[in-house]
KETI-29424 format. One line per 5 residues: number of its first residue (from 0); their letters; for each residue y, x, z of C-alpha. Coordinates in Angstrom, 3 decimals. Each point is the difference from the previous one (the first is absolute). Example, Ala and Ser with C-alpha at 12.3 -4.5 7.8 and 13.67 -1.06 7.14 Angstrom:
# KETI-29424
0> AS> -4.500/12.300/7.800 ~ 3.440/1.370/-0.660
This chain:
# KETI-29424
0> XXXXX> 10.781/33.826/-2.051 ~ -1.350/-1.400/-3.280 ~ -3.413/-0.435/1.595 ~ 1.443/-1.861/2.983 ~ 1.840/-2.448/-2.257
5> XXXXX> -3.094/-0.612/-2.127 ~ -2.085/-0.643/3.117 ~ 2.664/-2.349/1.348 ~ 0.207/-1.912/-3.283 ~ -3.801/-0.278/-0.097
10> XXXXX> -0.076/-1.263/3.609 ~ 2.805/-2.494/-0.546 ~ -1.581/-1.224/-3.250 ~ -3.071/-0.840/2.099 ~ 2.310/-1.930/2.350
15> XXXXX> 1.312/-1.935/-3.007 ~ -3.598/-0.815/-0.990 ~ -0.606/-1.318/3.516 ~ 3.061/-2.253/-0.393 ~ -1.462/-1.351/-3.241
20> XXXXX> -3.397/-0.640/1.615 ~ 1.733/-1.827/2.843 ~ 1.877/-2.175/-2.500 ~ -3.259/-0.842/-1.785 ~ -1.592/-1.049/3.301
25> XXXXX> 3.002/-2.117/0.964 ~ 0.089/-1.711/-3.390 ~ -3.734/-0.745/0.142 ~ 0.544/-1.874/3.274 ~ 2.549/-2.325/-1.600
30> XXXXX> -1.999/-2.825/-1.476 ~ 0.810/-1.325/-3.418 ~ -1.867/-3.274/0.316 ~ -3.335/1.633/-0.792 ~ -2.660/0.711/2.591
35> XXXXX> -0.588/3.679/0.652 ~ -1.884/1.682/2.860 ~ 2.901/2.483/0.252 ~ 2.091/-2.879/1.428 ~ -1.884/0.538/3.245
40> XXXXX> 0.517/3.785/0.129 ~ 1.367/0.966/3.356 ~ -1.349/-3.166/1.671 ~ -1.502/0.975/3.351 ~ -2.846/-1.998/1.573
45> XXXXX> -0.928/0.104/3.682 ~ -3.466/1.582/-0.135 ~ -1.396/0.052/3.538 ~ 3.429/0.773/1.437 ~ 1.013/2.574/-2.630
50> XXXXX> 2.428/-0.757/-2.837 ~ -1.995/0.783/-3.152 ~ 0.957/-0.336/-3.698 ~ -1.540/-3.143/-1.465 ~ -1.707/2.011/-2.750
55> XXXXX> -2.078/1.738/2.706 ~ -1.405/-3.227/1.446 ~ -0.421/-2.162/-3.105 ~ -0.529/-0.042/-3.732 ~ 3.116/-1.181/-1.884
60> XXXXX> -0.274/-1.672/-3.422 ~ 2.136/-2.005/-2.385 ~ -2.550/-2.259/-1.728 ~ 2.778/-1.582/-2.075 ~ 3.774/0.249/-0.436
65> XXXXX> 0.754/-2.499/2.782 ~ -2.603/0.838/2.664 ~ -0.691/2.854/2.403 ~ -3.418/0.204/1.602 ~ -0.608/1.950/3.203
70> XXXXX> -3.599/0.513/1.086 ~ -0.231/1.673/3.415 ~ -2.906/2.318/0.678 ~ -0.484/-1.767/3.334 ~ 0.284/-3.793/0.163
75> XXXXX> 1.656/0.329/3.403 ~ 3.040/1.498/-1.723 ~ 0.897/-3.206/-1.897 ~ 2.323/-1.283/2.755 ~ 1.637/3.421/0.501
80> XXXXX> 0.683/0.266/-3.742 ~ 1.530/-3.490/-0.071 ~ 2.221/0.848/2.982 ~ 1.126/3.265/-1.598 ~ 1.015/-1.810/-3.204
85> XXXXX> 1.982/-2.609/1.957 ~ 1.679/2.669/2.170 ~ 0.971/2.067/-3.055 ~ 2.136/-2.938/-1.189 ~ -0.904/0.547/-3.664
90> XXXXX> 0.604/-3.621/-0.909 ~ -3.734/-0.428/-0.616 ~ -2.384/-2.469/1.610 ~ -3.565/1.238/0.535 ~ -2.942/-2.407/-0.131
95> XXXXX> -3.176/0.909/1.872 ~ -3.272/-1.449/-1.309 ~ -2.331/1.808/2.400 ~ -0.869/2.745/-2.507 ~ 3.274/0.938/-1.658
100> XXXXX> 3.694/-0.268/0.610 ~ 1.591/-1.340/-3.155 ~ 3.694/0.079/-0.751 ~ 1.481/-2.089/-2.781 ~ 3.166/1.561/-1.361
105> XXXXX> 2.641/-2.724/-0.402 ~ 2.109/-0.038/-3.163 ~ 3.374/1.655/0.390 ~ 3.161/-2.069/0.002 ~ 3.045/1.193/-1.925
110> XXXXX> 1.813/0.764/3.258 ~ -2.967/2.032/1.301 ~ -0.195/1.913/-3.286 ~ 3.667/0.958/0.338 ~ -0.609/1.165/3.586
115> XXXXX> -2.922/2.125/-1.183 ~ 2.144/1.526/-2.750 ~ 2.568/0.920/2.674 ~ -2.789/1.689/2.000 ~ -1.067/1.937/-3.095
120> XXXXX> 3.571/1.140/-0.671 ~ 0.415/1.038/3.653 ~ -3.230/2.018/-0.108 ~ 1.155/1.666/-3.230 ~ 3.373/0.849/1.512
125> XXXXX> -1.654/1.474/3.119 ~ -2.077/2.238/-2.250 ~ 3.071/1.103/-1.932 ~ 1.778/0.829/3.256 ~ -2.965/2.115/1.123
130> XXXXX> 0.000/1.765/-3.389 ~ 3.743/0.708/0.234 ~ -0.410/1.390/3.509 ~ -2.728/2.315/-1.253 ~ 2.225/1.082/-2.886
135> XXXXX> 2.829/0.713/2.453 ~ -2.266/2.279/2.049 ~ -0.887/1.942/-3.135 ~ 3.630/0.226/-1.152 ~ 1.094/1.248/3.414
140> XXXXX> -2.696/2.683/-0.104 ~ 1.131/1.130/-3.469 ~ 3.649/0.151/1.123 ~ -0.998/2.036/3.050 ~ -1.952/2.437/-2.176
145> XXXXX> 2.966/0.363/-2.387 ~ 2.226/0.695/3.006 ~ -2.489/2.658/1.138 ~ 0.108/1.851/-3.318 ~ -2.204/-1.977/-2.407
150> XXXXX> 1.552/0.034/-3.517 ~ 2.311/-2.961/-0.544 ~ -1.214/-0.786/-3.519 ~ -3.615/-0.055/1.241 ~ 1.095/-2.238/2.875
155> XXXXX> 1.612/-2.368/-2.486 ~ -3.241/-0.098/-2.015 ~ -1.938/-0.850/3.159 ~ 2.472/-2.775/0.844 ~ -0.401/-1.422/-3.525
160> XXXXX> -3.794/0.188/0.388 ~ 0.202/-1.836/3.327 ~ 2.304/-2.672/-1.458 ~ -2.418/-0.506/-2.909 ~ -2.830/-0.392/2.484
165> XXXXX> 1.941/-2.690/1.870 ~ 0.793/-1.845/-3.235 ~ -3.662/-0.074/-1.051 ~ -1.139/-1.359/3.379 ~ 2.846/-2.540/0.087
170> XXXXX> -1.067/-1.194/-3.459 ~ -3.560/-0.444/1.312 ~ 1.347/-2.049/2.919 ~ 1.937/-2.196/-2.433 ~ -3.097/-0.497/-2.170
175> XXXXX> -2.166/-0.975/2.976 ~ 2.532/-2.430/1.453 ~ 0.760/-1.617/-3.380 ~ -3.717/-0.500/-0.683 ~ -0.507/-1.572/3.431
180> XXXXX> 3.045/-2.257/-0.468 ~ -1.365/-1.241/-3.351 ~ -3.386/-0.587/1.644 ~ 1.593/-2.036/2.798 ~ 2.238/-2.068/-2.259
185> XX> -2.841/-0.802/-2.468 ~ -1.206/-3.516/0.606
């Protein structure tokens, strides 16, 4: 029984790590007024009829804080990249100069900053919900084991361990979201 609980806790801790990685990816997609190639993560380009991640058809750079530069490996992909950026509705306007697609990142308005902060808070809350669901699975497993004869005091220790795990991950979520909020609100 002890071994099963330890394996479950180990497995569910990995699930909590996945939730944290997902939060990091989501936060990296939310722009804070600075150009970053990660803003285009998940953008799919039509590459000869197949949706392909933009990073697989072009080189992405941020030559300065306000500009993204996309250099396709095939010049014929310039139009497809422009179309993909427009279709993605990122609020960005690509400019094609025949060699590169350049995107100038517009400054954020106060209203837009507040919207982005709301997105950050929503992403943080989604992560916390996923963490709480994972904790609930572990707690249910401990309660089932106690019902099946596992010592109650050991079960209580496991529950305390699981709660501590949730608190540490929730604190990480708070740190990440607060840092992103400060980044967004900095002018």
